[in-house]
DSSP file (Angstrom, degrees, kcal/mol; ACC not computed):
  #  RESIDUE AA STRUCTURE BP1 BP2  ACC     N-H-->O    O-->H-N    N-H-->O    O-->H-N    TCO  KAPPA ALPHA  PHI   PSI    X-CA   Y-CA   Z-CA
    1    1 A X              0   0    0      0, 0.0     2,-0.1     0, 0.0    58,-0.1   0.000 360.0 360.0 360.0 114.9  -20.7  -11.3  -46.4
    2    2 A X        -     0   0    0     57,-0.4     2,-1.0    56,-0.1    58,-0.2   0.591 360.0-130.7 -79.2 160.2  -18.0  -11.5  -47.9
    3    3 A X     >  +     0   0    0     56,-2.5     4,-2.0     1,-0.2     5,-0.1  -0.693  26.7 178.3 -81.9 104.4  -16.3  -14.4  -46.3
    4    4 A X  H  > S+     0   0    0     -2,-1.0     4,-2.0     2,-0.2     5,-0.2   0.537  77.1  71.3 -87.3  -4.9  -12.8  -13.2  -45.4
    5    5 A X  H  > S+     0   0    0      2,-0.2     4,-1.7     3,-0.1    -1,-0.2   0.937 108.9  34.6 -64.1 -47.4  -12.1  -16.6  -43.9
    6    6 A X  H  > S+     0   0    0      2,-0.2     4,-2.7     1,-0.2    -2,-0.2   0.893 115.9  56.9 -73.6 -38.9  -12.1  -17.9  -47.4
    7    7 A X  H  X S+     0   0    0     -4,-2.0     4,-2.2     1,-0.2    -3,-0.2   0.916 107.6  47.3 -58.4 -43.6  -10.6  -14.7  -48.9
    8    8 A X  H  X S+     0   0    0     -4,-2.0     4,-2.4     2,-0.2    -1,-0.2   0.946 113.9  46.9 -62.0 -48.4   -7.6  -14.9  -46.6
    9    9 A X  H  X S+     0   0    0     -4,-1.7     4,-2.5     1,-0.2    33,-0.3   0.864 110.7  53.8 -64.8 -31.5   -7.0  -18.6  -47.3
   10   10 A X  H  X S+     0   0    0     -4,-2.7     4,-2.6     2,-0.2    -1,-0.2   0.892 108.9  47.8 -67.1 -38.9   -7.4  -17.9  -51.1
   11   11 A X  H  X S+     0   0    0     -4,-2.2     4,-2.0     2,-0.2    -2,-0.2   0.883 113.4  48.3 -69.7 -35.8   -4.7  -15.2  -51.0
   12   12 A X  H  X S+     0   0    0     -4,-2.4     4,-2.2     2,-0.2    -2,-0.2   0.936 114.7  45.4 -64.8 -45.9   -2.4  -17.5  -49.1
   13   13 A X  H  X S+     0   0    0     -4,-2.5     4,-2.7     1,-0.2    -2,-0.2   0.872 112.6  50.6 -65.9 -38.7   -3.1  -20.3  -51.6
   14   14 A X  H  X S+     0   0    0     -4,-2.6     4,-1.1     2,-0.2    -1,-0.2   0.878 109.9  50.9 -68.7 -35.8   -2.7  -17.9  -54.5
   15   15 A X  H  < S+     0   0    0     -4,-2.0     3,-0.2     2,-0.2    -2,-0.2   0.898 113.6  44.5 -66.6 -41.6    0.7  -16.7  -53.1
   16   16 A X  H >< S+     0   0    0     -4,-2.2     3,-1.8     1,-0.2    -2,-0.2   0.938 111.2  54.1 -66.7 -45.5    1.9  -20.3  -52.7
   17   17 A X  H 3< S+     0   0    0     -4,-2.7    -1,-0.2     1,-0.3    -2,-0.2   0.709 109.1  48.8 -64.6 -21.5    0.6  -21.3  -56.2
   18   18 A X  T 3< S+     0   0    0     -4,-1.1     2,-0.3    -3,-0.2    -1,-0.3   0.131  74.9 135.2-107.0  23.1    2.5  -18.5  -57.8
   19   19 A X    <   -     0   0    0     -3,-1.8     2,-0.1    12,-0.1    15,-0.1  -0.503  58.6-120.7 -65.9 126.5    5.8  -19.2  -56.2
   20   20 A X        -     0   0    0     -2,-0.3     2,-0.2     2,-0.0     4,-0.1  -0.468  22.5-147.6 -74.1 146.0    8.4  -18.9  -58.9
   21   21 A X        -     0   0    0      2,-0.3     4,-0.1    -2,-0.1     5,-0.1  -0.506  33.4 -95.1 -98.3 175.8   10.6  -21.9  -59.7
   22   22 A X  S    S+     0   0    0     -2,-0.2     2,-0.6     1,-0.1    -2,-0.0   0.881 111.5  57.1 -61.8 -41.8   14.1  -21.7  -61.0
   23   23 A X  S >  S-     0   0    0      1,-0.0     3,-1.7     3,-0.0    -2,-0.3  -0.810  90.2-127.2 -92.6 122.1   13.2  -22.0  -64.6
   24   24 A X  T 3  S+     0   0    0     -2,-0.6     3,-0.1     1,-0.3    -2,-0.1  -0.470  93.3  13.2 -69.3 134.6   10.9  -19.3  -65.8
   25   25 A X  T 3  S+     0   0    0      1,-0.3     2,-0.3    -2,-0.2    -1,-0.3   0.557  86.4 157.8  79.4   7.5    7.8  -20.6  -67.6
   26   26 A X    <   +     0   0    0     -3,-1.7    -1,-0.3     1,-0.1    -5,-0.1  -0.523  17.5 178.9 -70.7 124.5    8.6  -24.2  -66.3
   27   27 A X        +     0   0    0     -2,-0.3    -1,-0.1    -3,-0.1    -3,-0.0  -0.272  33.1 129.5-119.1  44.0    5.3  -26.2  -66.4
   28   28 A X  S  > S-     0   0    0      1,-0.0     4,-1.6     4,-0.0     5,-0.1   0.012  80.4 -77.1 -81.6-165.7    6.6  -29.6  -65.2
   29   29 A X  H  > S+     0   0    0      1,-0.2     4,-2.2     2,-0.2     5,-0.1   0.761 128.7  59.5 -71.2 -24.4    5.2  -31.7  -62.4
   30   30 A X  H  > S+     0   0    0      2,-0.2     4,-2.6     1,-0.2     5,-0.2   0.932 104.5  48.8 -69.5 -42.6    6.8  -29.5  -59.8
   31   31 A X  H  > S+     0   0    0      1,-0.2     4,-2.4     2,-0.2    -2,-0.2   0.930 113.9  46.4 -58.7 -44.8    4.9  -26.5  -61.0
   32   32 A X  H  X S+     0   0    0     -4,-1.6     4,-2.7     2,-0.2    -1,-0.2   0.908 111.8  52.0 -63.1 -44.0    1.6  -28.4  -61.0
   33   33 A X  H  X S+     0   0    0     -4,-2.2     4,-2.4     1,-0.2    -2,-0.2   0.905 110.4  47.5 -63.8 -44.0    2.4  -29.9  -57.5
   34   34 A X  H  X S+     0   0    0     -4,-2.6     4,-2.5     2,-0.2    -1,-0.2   0.906 112.5  49.2 -63.2 -43.8    3.0  -26.4  -56.1
   35   35 A X  H  X S+     0   0    0     -4,-2.4     4,-1.6    -5,-0.2    -2,-0.2   0.935 111.5  49.9 -59.3 -45.0   -0.2  -25.0  -57.6
   36   36 A X  H  X S+     0   0    0     -4,-2.7     4,-1.0     1,-0.2    -2,-0.2   0.903 110.8  48.9 -59.1 -44.4   -2.1  -28.0  -56.2
   37   37 A X  H >X S+     0   0    0     -4,-2.4     4,-0.9     1,-0.2     3,-0.6   0.908 109.8  52.6 -62.4 -41.6   -0.6  -27.5  -52.8
   38   38 A X  H 3X S+     0   0    0     -4,-2.5     4,-0.5     1,-0.2    -1,-0.2   0.802 111.0  46.4 -65.8 -29.2   -1.5  -23.8  -52.9
   39   39 A X  H 3X S+     0   0    0     -4,-1.6     4,-1.4     1,-0.2    -1,-0.2   0.582  96.0  74.0 -88.4 -11.6   -5.1  -24.6  -53.8
   40   40 A X  H <X S+     0   0    0     -4,-1.0     4,-2.5    -3,-0.6     5,-0.2   0.949  92.1  55.8 -65.2 -49.3   -5.7  -27.3  -51.1
   41   41 A X  H  X S+     0   0    0     -4,-0.9     4,-2.4     1,-0.2     5,-0.2   0.913 109.2  43.6 -54.9 -52.8   -5.8  -24.7  -48.3
   42   42 A X  H  X S+     0   0    0     -4,-0.5     4,-2.7   -33,-0.3    -1,-0.2   0.866 112.5  55.3 -64.8 -31.8   -8.7  -22.6  -49.8
   43   43 A X  H  X S+     0   0    0     -4,-1.4     4,-2.1     2,-0.2    -2,-0.2   0.913 109.5  45.8 -66.3 -40.2  -10.5  -25.8  -50.7
   44   44 A X  H  X S+     0   0    0     -4,-2.5     4,-2.4     2,-0.2    -2,-0.2   0.923 113.8  48.4 -67.9 -43.0  -10.4  -27.1  -47.1
   45   45 A X  H  X S+     0   0    0     -4,-2.4     4,-2.8    -5,-0.2     5,-0.3   0.920 109.8  52.2 -61.9 -45.3  -11.5  -23.7  -45.8
   46   46 A X  H  X S+     0   0    0     -4,-2.7     4,-1.8     1,-0.2     5,-0.3   0.914 111.6  47.7 -56.2 -47.0  -14.3  -23.5  -48.3
   47   47 A X  H  X S+     0   0    0     -4,-2.1     4,-2.6    -5,-0.2    -1,-0.2   0.923 112.8  49.3 -61.5 -44.4  -15.5  -27.0  -47.1
   48   48 A X  H  X S+     0   0    0     -4,-2.4     4,-2.0     1,-0.2     6,-0.3   0.912 111.2  46.1 -65.0 -44.2  -15.2  -26.0  -43.5
   49   49 A X  H  <>S+     0   0    0     -4,-2.8     6,-1.9     1,-0.2     5,-1.4   0.824 118.5  42.3 -72.9 -29.1  -17.1  -22.8  -43.7
   50   50 A X  H ><5S+     0   0    0     -4,-1.8     3,-1.0    -5,-0.3    -2,-0.2   0.893 114.3  50.5 -80.3 -42.8  -19.9  -24.3  -45.8
   51   51 A X  H 3<5S+     0   0    0     -4,-2.6    -2,-0.2    -5,-0.3    -3,-0.2   0.864 113.8  44.3 -64.1 -34.9  -20.1  -27.5  -43.8
   52   52 A X  T 3<5S-     0   0    0     -4,-2.0    -1,-0.3    -5,-0.2    -2,-0.2   0.433 110.6-123.4 -92.1   2.5  -20.3  -25.7  -40.4
   53   53 A X  T < 5S+     0   0    0     -3,-1.0    -3,-0.2     2,-0.2    -4,-0.1   0.756  73.8 127.9  63.4  27.5  -22.9  -23.2  -41.9
   54   54 A X  S   <S+     0   0    0     -5,-1.4     2,-0.3    -6,-0.3    -4,-0.2   0.833  78.8   6.3 -76.4 -32.5  -20.8  -20.2  -41.0
   55   55 A X  S    S-     0   0    0     -6,-1.9    -2,-0.2    -9,-0.1    -1,-0.2  -0.956  71.1-122.4-144.0 159.1  -21.0  -18.9  -44.6
   56   56 A X     >  -     0   0    0     -2,-0.3     4,-1.3    -3,-0.1     3,-0.3  -0.536  37.6-104.8 -94.0 171.8  -22.8  -19.7  -47.9
   57   57 A X  H  > S+     0   0    0      1,-0.2     4,-2.2     2,-0.2     3,-0.2   0.888 121.8  59.3 -66.3 -36.0  -20.9  -20.4  -51.2
   58   58 A X  H  > S+     0   0    0      1,-0.2     4,-2.1     2,-0.2    -1,-0.2   0.846 100.5  55.1 -60.0 -33.3  -21.9  -16.9  -52.4
   59   59 A X  H  > S+     0   0    0     -3,-0.3   -56,-2.5     2,-0.2     4,-2.2   0.884 108.5  49.0 -65.2 -37.8  -20.0  -15.4  -49.4
   60   60 A X  H  X S+     0   0    0     -4,-1.3     4,-2.9     2,-0.2    -2,-0.2   0.900 110.1  50.2 -64.1 -40.9  -16.9  -17.3  -50.5
   61   61 A X  H  X S+     0   0    0     -4,-2.2     4,-2.0     1,-0.2    -2,-0.2   0.888 111.5  48.3 -65.1 -37.7  -17.3  -16.1  -54.0
   62   62 A X  H  X S+     0   0    0     -4,-2.1     4,-2.7     2,-0.2    -1,-0.2   0.902 112.2  50.0 -65.8 -41.7  -17.6  -12.5  -52.8
   63   63 A X  H  X S+     0   0    0     -4,-2.2     4,-2.3     2,-0.2    -2,-0.2   0.932 112.2  47.0 -61.1 -46.0  -14.6  -13.0  -50.5
   64   64 A X  H  X S+     0   0    0     -4,-2.9     4,-2.4     1,-0.2    -1,-0.2   0.885 111.6  51.3 -63.8 -37.3  -12.5  -14.4  -53.4
   65   65 A X  H  X S+     0   0    0     -4,-2.0     4,-2.1    -5,-0.2    -2,-0.2   0.941 110.4  48.4 -65.2 -45.4  -13.7  -11.5  -55.7
   66   66 A X  H  X S+     0   0    0     -4,-2.7     4,-2.1     1,-0.2    -2,-0.2   0.905 114.1  46.6 -62.2 -40.0  -12.7   -8.9  -53.1
   67   67 A X  H  X S+     0   0    0     -4,-2.3     4,-2.5     1,-0.2    -1,-0.2   0.862 110.8  51.5 -74.4 -33.3   -9.2  -10.5  -52.6
   68   68 A X  H  X S+     0   0    0     -4,-2.4     4,-1.9     2,-0.2    -1,-0.2   0.839 109.0  51.9 -69.5 -32.1   -8.7  -10.8  -56.4
   69   69 A X  H  X S+     0   0    0     -4,-2.1     4,-2.0     2,-0.2    -2,-0.2   0.921 111.9  45.9 -64.6 -45.8   -9.5   -7.2  -56.7
   70   70 A X  H  X S+     0   0    0     -4,-2.1     4,-0.8     2,-0.2    -2,-0.2   0.871 110.5  53.7 -65.1 -38.6   -6.9   -6.4  -54.0
   71   71 A X  H  < S+     0   0    0     -4,-2.5     3,-0.4     1,-0.2     4,-0.3   0.906 113.4  42.7 -63.4 -41.3   -4.3   -8.6  -55.6
   72   72 A X  H  < S+     0   0    0     -4,-1.9     3,-0.5     1,-0.2     4,-0.3   0.827 114.9  48.2 -76.4 -31.1   -4.7   -6.9  -58.9
   73   73 A X  H  X S+     0   0    0     -4,-2.0     4,-2.1     1,-0.2     3,-0.2   0.487  86.2  90.3 -88.3  -2.7   -4.8   -3.3  -57.6
   74   74 A X  H  X S+     0   0    0     -4,-0.8     4,-2.2    -3,-0.4    -1,-0.2   0.885  83.7  54.9 -60.5 -38.5   -1.7   -3.8  -55.3
   75   75 A X  H  > S+     0   0    0     -3,-0.5     4,-1.5    -4,-0.3    -1,-0.2   0.858 107.3  50.4 -65.2 -35.8    0.7   -2.6  -58.0
   76   76 A X  H  > S+     0   0    0     -4,-0.3     4,-1.0    -3,-0.2    -1,-0.2   0.928 110.6  48.8 -65.2 -46.6   -1.3    0.6  -58.4
   77   77 A X  H  < S+     0   0    0     -4,-2.1     4,-0.4     1,-0.2     3,-0.3   0.868 108.1  53.7 -64.6 -35.6   -1.2    1.3  -54.7
   78   78 A X  H >< S+     0   0    0     -4,-2.2     3,-0.9     1,-0.2     4,-0.3   0.857 105.2  54.8 -68.0 -30.1    2.5    0.7  -54.6
   79   79 A X  H 3< S+     0   0    0     -4,-1.5     3,-0.4     1,-0.2     4,-0.3   0.743 103.7  56.9 -70.4 -22.0    3.0    3.2  -57.4
   80   80 A X  T 3X S+     0   0    0     -4,-1.0     4,-2.0    -3,-0.3    -1,-0.2   0.518  79.4  93.2 -86.6  -3.1    1.2    5.8  -55.3
   81   81 A X  H <> S+     0   0    0     -3,-0.9     4,-2.6    -4,-0.4    -1,-0.2   0.895  82.4  52.3 -58.3 -43.5    3.5    5.4  -52.3
   82   82 A X  H  > S+     0   0    0     -3,-0.4     4,-2.4    -4,-0.3    -1,-0.2   0.913 109.2  50.7 -57.6 -40.4    5.8    8.3  -53.4
   83   83 A X  H  > S+     0   0    0     -4,-0.3     4,-2.4     1,-0.2    -1,-0.2   0.904 109.5  50.7 -61.9 -40.7    2.8   10.6  -53.7
   84   84 A X  H  X S+     0   0    0     -4,-2.0     4,-2.7     2,-0.2     5,-0.2   0.928 109.9  50.0 -61.7 -46.6    1.7    9.6  -50.2
   85   85 A X  H  X S+     0   0    0     -4,-2.6     4,-2.3     1,-0.2    -2,-0.2   0.908 111.6  48.8 -57.8 -43.5    5.2   10.4  -48.8
   86   86 A X  H  X S+     0   0    0     -4,-2.4     4,-2.2     2,-0.2    -1,-0.2   0.892 112.0  48.1 -67.0 -39.6    5.2   13.8  -50.5
   87   87 A X  H  X S+     0   0    0     -4,-2.4     4,-2.5     2,-0.2    -2,-0.2   0.942 112.6  47.5 -66.8 -46.7    1.7   14.6  -49.2
   88   88 A X  H  <>S+     0   0    0     -4,-2.7     5,-2.8     1,-0.2     4,-0.5   0.877 112.3  49.9 -64.0 -35.3    2.5   13.6  -45.7
   89   89 A X  H ><5S+     0   0    0     -4,-2.3     3,-0.7    -5,-0.2    -1,-0.2   0.910 109.8  51.3 -66.0 -40.2    5.8   15.6  -45.8
   90   90 A X  H 3<5S+     0   0    0     -4,-2.2    -2,-0.2     1,-0.3    -1,-0.2   0.882 114.7  42.9 -62.5 -39.5    3.9   18.6  -47.1
   91   91 A X  T 3<5S-     0   0    0     -4,-2.5    -1,-0.3    -5,-0.2    -2,-0.2   0.509 110.2-125.9 -84.2  -3.4    1.4   18.3  -44.2
   92   92 A X  T < 5 +     0   0    0     -3,-0.7     2,-0.5    -4,-0.5    -3,-0.2   0.911  58.4 147.9  56.6  48.2    4.2   17.6  -41.8
   93   93 A X      < -     0   0    0     -5,-2.8     2,-0.4    -6,-0.1    -1,-0.2  -0.936  45.8-128.9-113.1 132.4    2.6   14.4  -40.6
   94   94 A X        -     0   0    0     -2,-0.5     2,-0.4    -3,-0.1    -5,-0.0  -0.655  21.7-122.0 -81.4 132.4    4.9   11.5  -39.5
   95   95 A X              0   0    0     -2,-0.4    -1,-0.1     1,-0.1   -10,-0.0  -0.620 360.0 360.0 -73.5 127.8    4.1    8.2  -41.1
   96   96 A X              0   0    0     -2,-0.4    -1,-0.1     0, 0.0    -2,-0.0   0.541 360.0 360.0 -69.2 360.0    3.4    5.6  -38.3
């Protein structure tokens, strides 16, 4: 708990589903097809983890919640990179 099998597949599917097309805001059949293709992978993984009794549905919901939280907080963490660089430079620690 949480199921990161589902969380990982959900992040991959979400990344595919949000691939930008040439026209911004285009909601044609291509946009719908890409979204559908992106959501097939998490659906297959959800079916597999529940059918094989590796996880419950609540585990998948918790995994998706954790990954959505990470997806939304990624921008904040990227904004803190200069602060991290400054702190590591002040402490004379090399970034790996």
